[in-house]
C-alpha positions in Angstrom: -13.9 117.7 -27.7 -12.9 120.9 -28.4 -14.3 123.2 -31.2 -10.9 123.0 -33.1 -10.8 119.5 -32.7 -14.5 119.2 -33.9 -13.3 121.2 -37.0 -10.4 118.8 -37.9 -12.7 115.9 -37.5 -15.3 117.8 -39.9 -12.7 117.9 -42.5 -11.7 114.3 -42.1 -14.9 112.4 -41.5 -17.5 114.9 -43.3 -20.8 116.5 -42.0 -22.7 113.5 -41.7 -22.3 112.8 -37.8 -23.7 109.3 -38.4 -20.8 108.2 -40.1 -18.3 109.2 -37.8 -16.6 106.6 -35.6 -18.6 105.6 -32.8 -16.1 106.8 -30.0 -16.3 110.2 -31.5 -19.9 110.5 -32.4 -21.3 111.3 -29.0 -18.5 113.9 -28.1 -19.3 115.6 -31.8 -23.0 115.8 -31.1 -22.2 117.6 -27.9 -20.1 120.4 -29.4 -22.3 120.4 -32.5 -25.0 121.4 -29.9 -23.1 124.7 -29.0 -23.5 127.8 -30.9 -19.8 127.7 -32.3 -20.2 124.0 -33.2 -23.5 124.6 -34.9 -21.9 127.4 -37.1 -19.0 125.4 -37.9 -21.1 122.5 -39.2 -23.4 124.7 -41.1 -20.4 126.2 -42.9 -19.0 122.8 -43.6 -22.2 121.7 -44.9 -22.4 124.7 -47.1 -18.8 123.9 -48.4 -19.7 120.2 -49.1 -22.7 121.5 -51.3 -20.6 123.7 -53.3 -17.9 120.9 -53.6 -20.8 118.4 -54.8 -22.3 121.0 -57.6 -19.2 122.1 -58.9 -17.6 120.8 -61.9 -14.6 118.3 -61.8 -11.4 119.9 -62.6 -9.9 119.3 -66.0 -7.1 116.8 -66.2 -3.7 118.2 -66.3 -2.1 118.9 -70.0 -0.2 115.8 -71.1 -1.6 113.5 -68.7 -3.4 111.4 -71.2 0.0 111.1 -73.2 1.8 110.1 -69.9 -0.7 107.5 -68.9 -0.7 106.0 -72.5 3.1 106.0 -72.7 3.4 104.0 -69.5 1.2 101.1 -71.2 3.2 98.1 -72.8 3.2 97.8 -76.4 0.5 96.1 -78.2 0.9 92.4 -78.4 0.0 92.2 -82.3 -1.2 94.0 -85.0 -4.4 93.7 -86.7 -3.0 92.6 -90.3 -0.2 89.9 -89.6 3.0 91.0 -91.3 3.9 87.5 -92.2 1.2 87.2 -94.4 2.0 90.2 -96.6 5.3 91.4 -96.2 6.0 95.1 -97.0 7.4 94.6 -100.4 4.3 92.9 -101.4 1.8 95.4 -100.4 2.1 97.7 -103.5 2.0 94.7 -106.0 -1.6 93.6 -104.2 -2.6 97.0 -104.5 -1.7 97.2 -108.2 -3.4 93.8 -108.8 -6.8 94.7 -106.9 -7.4 98.0 -108.5 -7.9 96.7 -112.1 -9.9 93.9 -110.5 -12.2 96.3 -108.8 -12.4 98.5 -111.9 -13.4 95.5 -114.1 -16.4 94.5 -111.6 -17.7 98.2 -111.7 -17.5 98.5 -115.4 -19.0 95.1 -115.8 -21.7 95.9 -113.9 -22.4 99.6 -114.9 -22.2 98.8 -118.7 -25.6 98.6 -120.3 -25.8 95.0 -122.2 -28.8 95.1 -124.6 -28.4 91.5 -125.6 -29.4 89.9 -122.3 -33.1 89.3 -123.3 -32.1 87.9 -126.3 -29.7 85.4 -125.0 -32.1 84.1 -122.5 -34.7 83.7 -125.1 -32.2 82.1 -127.6 -31.0 79.7 -124.9 -34.3 78.6 -123.8 -35.7 78.0 -127.4 -32.4 76.3 -128.5 -32.9 73.5 -126.0 -36.7 73.2 -126.7 -37.6 70.0 -128.5 -40.7 72.1 -129.8 -38.3 74.5 -131.3 -36.4 71.9 -133.3 -39.5 70.5 -134.7 -41.0 74.0 -135.8 -37.4 74.8 -137.3 -37.6 71.8 -139.3 -41.0 72.5 -140.4 -40.1 76.1 -141.5 -37.0 75.0 -143.4 -39.3 72.4 -144.8 -41.8 74.9 -146.1 -38.9 77.5 -147.1 -39.6 80.0 -144.5 -36.3 80.1 -143.2 -32.9 79.3 -144.7 -31.1 76.1 -143.4 -28.8 76.9 -140.3 -30.5 80.1 -139.3 -32.4 80.2 -136.1 -35.9 81.4 -137.6 -38.4 83.4 -135.5 -37.9 84.0 -132.0 -40.7 82.3 -130.3 -42.3 79.0 -130.4 -44.6 80.0 -133.6 -47.6 79.6 -131.4 -48.4 83.3 -131.6 -48.2 83.2 -135.4 -50.7 80.1 -135.7 -53.1 82.1 -133.2 -53.0 85.0 -135.5 -54.2 83.0 -138.5 
């Protein structure tokens, strides 16, 4: 093997002589033992080290667009068109906007009657309340048909 052949094989097979084909390996070791072969092998190893440490080349302008342009179109869309044809979409948005506004206002608006409604509901279905209300009406403490005092009256009896 000549030094010129050795340089050509260095470019093809790299600087690791153990990875060369078996029939070229012994001849390459012989040429690498010479001064000229050692110099070429060291220069090739320095070039390989520089290439390994260098940054990859930036992609060509428009490469991404060309690759994506070659892809087939998507099989389907995220939202099926038959479910809401284009003519219904503005109507759907018009219907959803007041609904969302109603929920926001309903939860944000302060409601001071929440506690009273719960207490009245609990007392209205209580048999104790019905008995106490009848007793109060009989004693003339409340007018008939009104709810009377809120509570079960136990606090008033405890206070006396």
